[in-house]
C-alpha positions in Angstrom: 145.1 -42.0 119.3 143.4 -38.6 119.1 145.8 -35.8 118.6 144.8 -32.2 118.2 146.1 -29.9 115.4 147.5 -26.6 116.7 147.5 -23.6 114.5 149.4 -20.3 114.9 149.8 -17.7 112.2 153.5 -16.9 111.3 155.1 -13.7 112.5 156.4 -11.5 109.7 159.2 -9.0 110.2 160.6 -6.4 107.7 164.0 -4.8 107.8 166.3 -3.2 105.3 170.1 -3.4 104.9 172.5 -0.6 105.8 173.2 0.3 102.2 169.5 0.8 101.4 169.8 -1.2 98.2 168.2 -4.4 99.5 165.2 -5.2 101.6 165.0 -8.4 103.7 161.9 -10.1 104.9 161.7 -12.9 107.4 158.8 -15.3 108.2 158.9 -17.3 111.4 156.4 -20.1 111.8 156.4 -21.5 115.3 154.6 -24.4 116.9 152.6 -25.8 114.0 151.3 -29.2 113.2 151.3 -31.4 111.1 155.0 -31.4 110.1 154.5 -30.8 106.3 154.6 -27.1 105.3 155.4 -24.8 102.4 156.3 -21.1 102.8 155.7 -19.1 99.6 156.6 -15.4 99.1 154.0 -13.7 97.0 153.7 -10.2 95.6 150.3 -9.3 94.0 149.5 -13.0 93.9 152.7 -14.0 92.0 155.6 -15.8 93.5 158.5 -13.5 94.4 161.8 -14.1 92.7 165.0 -13.1 94.5 167.4 -14.7 96.9 165.4 -17.1 99.1 166.9 -19.0 101.9 164.8 -21.4 103.9 166.0 -22.7 107.2 164.3 -25.1 109.5 164.9 -24.1 113.1 167.7 -26.2 114.8 165.2 -27.4 117.4 162.4 -27.7 114.9 160.1 -29.9 117.0 158.9 -30.2 120.5 156.1 -31.9 122.5 153.4 -29.8 124.0 151.7 -30.6 127.3 149.2 -32.9 125.6 152.0 -34.9 123.9 151.4 -33.4 120.4 154.5 -32.8 118.3 154.8 -29.2 117.2 157.2 -27.9 114.6 159.0 -24.6 113.8 160.4 -23.2 110.5 161.6 -19.9 109.1 162.1 -18.4 105.7 164.1 -15.4 104.6 163.8 -13.3 101.4 166.1 -10.5 100.1 165.2 -8.3 97.1 166.4 -5.1 95.7 164.6 -2.0 96.9 163.5 -1.3 93.4 161.5 -4.6 93.5 159.7 -3.7 96.7 156.8 -1.4 97.0 
């Protein structure tokens, strides 16, 4: 069975908290295949430390019109404003 691989770059959104002491980042990856994935947060080529919460979308898979299974995932990162430039 021939199945095509579908690629779509993740959407990245930036927002800050009301107190201004913390910055939050979100990365949404939608409709990708194959299922295996890894989301890494990098700053200047090094992995970011901080509070990381990774969540797979509740409806994390669906079939496209060609019968391919597509997946979705998201990752969220919060760091102190002093760590973000």
